[in-house]
N, C-alpha and C positions, 0 to 999 in steps of 0.2 A: 741803416740808412739805405734808401733805394737808389741804385745807380743804373737804372734801366736805360736801354738804348731804344730810341724811337725809330720804327720802321716806316714803310710807305703809308701815306695817309689819304683819306678822302674826307669830305666834310662831316660825314656821320660815323666815321670809323677811326679808331686809333689803336695801333699795335705797340706793345711794349715787350721787351725781352728781359726776363728775370732769370739770369743764368740759362738753364736748359728748358725754361718754361716760357712759352709765348702766350701773351694775353691780348686778346682782341676785344676792345670795348665797342659795342654796337648800339646805335640809337634806335629805339622803337617808336620815336616820336614824342608826343606829349599829350597830357590831358588838360582840359580846361578846368582850372581850380577856382577857389574863392577864398580870400583871406579870412572870411568869417569861419572857415573850418579850423582856424588856429585859435587856441585857447590861451589867454594870458597876455595878449598883445592887441593893440588897436590897429585898424587897417592903415591909418596914416603913418604910424610908426613902422609897420611892416614895409610899406612902400618906400619910406625914407631909407631903411636899411638896404634895400635893393638898389635904389638910386645912388646911394653913397658908394656902392660897389660896382657901379657902371653896369648894372643888370636891369633889364626891362622890368618896370614895376607891375607888369601884367602878371596875374597869378597862374602862370603856366607851371604844371608839374611835369618835368621831363622824365622820360623812362629809358633806362639803359639795361642791356643784358650783356653777358660776357661769354666768350669762348676761350677756354684755356687748353692749350695743346702741350702735352708732356710727351716723354719718350714712348709712353704706352697707351695714352688715352687722348681723346678729343672730348672735352667736357663743356657742357652748356650750363651757365649759372643764370637761372631765371629765364623767362621767355616772353616778357611783354604781355600785352592785352590779348593778342590773337585775333583781334577784330577791330575794324575802324571805329574809333571812339575819340572824338576830338580830332587830333591829328596823329593818333597812335596806330598800332598794328603794322609797323614798318619793319619788324625784325626779319621776315623772309627776304625782303628787298636788300636789307643791310647785309645779311649772310651772303647773298648772291654777289653784292658789290665787293665783299671781302674775299670772295673766292672760296667760301667754305660750303661744302656740300652737306646738307642736313643728314644725309645717309651716313656720313662719316662720324657723326656724334654718337658716342657709345655710352656716355655717362651724363647724368643731369644732377646738379646740386641745386636745391631749392632753399632760398632764404626764408620764405613763408608762403602762405596760401592765398594771399589777396589776388584779385583777378588780374591786376596789372603785372603780376609776377608769374602767374600760373596759367593764364588764359591762352597763351600760345602753345601750350604743350599738347593739346588734344582738340580734335574737331567734335562735331556732334556724335552722340551715341558711342562715347568712349573710344574714339578712333585716335590712336597715337600719331602725332605729327612726325615724331622722330622715331621711325620704326625700328632702327637698329640699336636703340638704347638697350643696354644690358642691365643697368642699375640706375635707379632714381633715389638719391639720398635726401631724406627729410627728417628733421628732428622728431623724436617720438612724441613729444608734447604737441607738436604742430599737427601731425597726422591724427592724433586722438581728438584734438579740438574740432577739426573740420568733419570728423566722422561721428561726433557725439550726437546721438539721436535726440536727447533731451534738449540740447541747445538748438538743434535744427527746428524742432517742433515749436519752441518758444520764440524763435527769431521773427522779427517783423518781415512782412512780405518782401520789402525791398532788399533786406539782407539775405533772404533765402536765395536770391539769385546768385549772390557771392558763394554761398554754400554749394549751390548746384554746380557752378563752374569748377570749384575746387574738387568736389567729389567726382565729377566727370573726368577730370585730369588724373586724379589718383587711381580711379578704376581703370583708366586706359593703360596704366603701367602696373596694375595690381600685383602681378607675379614678379615684378622687378623692383618693388619698393624695398628700400633698406633704411631702417630707422637708426638714428644715432643719438648720442648724448654729446659730451665734449670729448673729442678724440681726433687723432690723425685719421683722416678718411682715405687718403691716397698719398703716395709719395709727394712731399712738398706742399700738401694741402691739409690744413687743420681747421676744424669747425670751432667757432667762437660763439658761445651762447650770449644773446643780446635780447633778453626777454623784456616784455612789456608792450611793445607794439602789437604783437600777438604772443600767445603762450609759448611757442617754440621758435620765435624769430631768431635767426642765426646769421652770423657773418662767416667769412672764410678768409683765412690768412694763407697767402700764397708765398712760396719761396722760403728763404731763411732769414736769420737776424740781420745779415749784412745787405740783403737784396730782397726786400719783402714788399708785399702790397696787401692791405686789408680791404676786402670788399665788404662793406658794412651794411648792406641792405637798406632798410628804411630807418636808420638812425635819424635822418632828417628828410623832410619832404621839400622844404624851401631852405636850401643850404645856408645862404647868407643870413637868413633870419634866425634859424634855430641853432646855428653855431654861435652867433653873437648873443643869442638869448636861449640857452639850453633848457630853461624852465618852460619854454613855450611848447605845448603839446598840440596834437592835431586830432580831429574828430575820429579818425580811423584807429587811434590807439585803443587797444582793448583795455589796457590798464595804464592810464595816463601818468599816474604817480610813479609806477615802476618804470615806464618808458623814459620819463625825465631823469630818474635816478640812474638808469642804465646809460643814457646819453651823456650825462655829466661825468660819470666814471670813465666812459670810453674816450671822451674828448680830452680828459686829463691824461690818460695813458698815451693817446696818440700824440699830443703835444709834447709830453715829457720825453717820450722815446723817439720822437721825430719819425713816426711811421707814415709812409705814404698810404693814402686811402682813396677809395672810389666808392660811390654809392649809386643806387638805381635811379636817384632823382637829382644827380648832379646836373648842372646847367648844360653841359655838352660832354661828349665822350672824352674824358680826361681824368687824370689823377690830381691829387692835391696834397698839400701839407697844411698844418695848423700852427698858428702862433697864439700865445696866451697874453692877456692883459687883465690882471686881477682875476675876477671870476668869469670873465668873458673871453671868447676866442675869435679868431679871424681865419677865414678860409683863403688859401692862396692856390689857385689853379695852376697846374703846369701847362705850358704852352707847347 
């Protein structure tokens, strides 16, 4: 059970203390979405679920990133879009507001390679934004997917742009890439495989059993919709069937074990707990 202590706040920032680990949740802004991206639910039902939870029925997809400070490391988990797109690309401003110097970040953990998670890692021509990073951790299946020449050659032109962004970022840190499977990556941080959204999509469990936080990446894009309806997938899922299976299993674990969670597309920088009702779940944001 999470017993975190809330530290100083700003509207786009939240800090939590997990024993000797400090977690700063940062907003990169949001992307303009469309409920037609969701598969298995009608737009009016999707809007009704948001309205019932006092959330705007507009299809905004919020984007969060995380800085985790331990005794030995300053760690960035995902990086936002890296460019103005909708109202995103705000991570640099959020870091400044939080008083976090990008030059102090020495480690990066990547949930997966979609552009709203990897775009902020590098500028044009493979220029690393976080120049003092020593290691960038990415699941071995994820790196192989984005560097697969056959998949790249057969991708539609629109999707090639996503490949180009991911490849540019990986190449920027090429000599610092560390691939993993399921394992303890750093003291107090364990990788959790959450495949389906992408081949190597992963979450990260921070802290210990008594005081833990699971950062679950893109298990949901519209939290109140896909937690109430875990069967609903999104067009960005590489394997929608596996993504739904993974989501259902994880929601069951989180609700059963009362694990605090946070995702890259939560409605604002905060954590949450889940409650269960039959085969459905409800999201309860911490304030």
